[in-house]
N, C-alpha and C positions, 0 to 999 in steps of 0.2 A: 504493498499499500504506500504510496505517495502521499507525502504532504504537500500541498497546496499553500506554499508560503507568499507574504505578502511585505511590502515595503513602502517607504515612504521615499518621494523621488520630488525634485525639483525639473521644471520642466522649462527651457528657454524657446521662446516662439519670436520669428519673425516676420510677418505679413506684409504684402505689399502695400508700398503706400499708395498707389494709385486708385487702390480702391476708395468707392463712397462710403460714409458712417456705416451704413445699413448694411452694404456687403461685407465692411470688415467685421461688424457686430457677427452677421450671420457666419461669417466664415470661424471665427472667434469659440461661436456656440460648436461648429463641427468639430472643432478640436476638445473642446470640454464634453460635448455628447460622445464622443467615440472611447475617452477615458472611463463615462459612467456605464456606458455599453459592455465595458470590461469588467464590471465587476469593482472599478474605481471609484475615488470619492475626492472631491476637489474639497483642499482645506483652507488653501489663501490664494488670491488670485493681485499678483502687480500688475498695473498696465503702464509702462513706463513711456507709451507717446512716441511721436514721431521722432527719429532720430538719424543721422547721417549712419550709414554703413562705413566698415573699417576699409573696404574695398569694393569694388563691384562687383556684382553677383548679375548674372543674366543681364546686364545692363542696367540695373537696379544700383542707385545710389542712396536712397532711404527707403526705411520699413519701419513699421510699428511694432514695438516692442512688448512682449508681456512674459511675466513669469509665473509660473503654477507651481503651487505644492499640493501634492494629490498623493495618496494612498493607491496602491493597485496591487495585482497579483503579479507575482515575479513573471509569469508565464504571459500575461499581457502586453509586457513593455514591447516585445519582437513585434506583434500584430499592430500595435499602436502604429510602430517606425513603418510597417507597410504601406499602412493606411495615409502615413504622413506625406511617403514618396510621390503619393497619387493626388494630395493635396496641392491644387496649381495655385492657389494663392498663397502657400506657403514658402516664402523664402530661405528659410533655414530654421533648423530645430535642433536641440541636445535636453535630453534627458538623463541625468545623473540620479544615485540614490545617495541619500543624505540622512542626517542624526535628526535634525530638526527642521522645523519652520522658523522662518526669520519673519517676523511681523513687519518689520519696515527695510528696506533696501536704499543704500546710499550711492544710486547709480549717477555716476557724472559723466560726460560726453570725455573722449578722450583729448587731453591738451595738441594740439601740433605748434609744431616751430615753424613757422614764418622764414 
């Protein structure tokens, strides 16, 4: 008998900056609904807003950043990644296992030298 383990994860998602507010909201709901459908539970959402990307990705220079903290079965992460690769409005994503939820983020843009 295998034990279905669960973990706490932090996910960063960058959505296309060309989306309207309604489209961006629907695209983000697609991500959160996917987590819930796989047995996950959203614990905290940080919306970081529109920011310049560190480098151009598929011709895009800006994106909307979100950070999610969620519980999910470890087996669901691979399935979520497959869905993320098919999500056309999602520029980049990253998920990693964490020990605790950060209640606030001090996220500042990178300073560049001129």
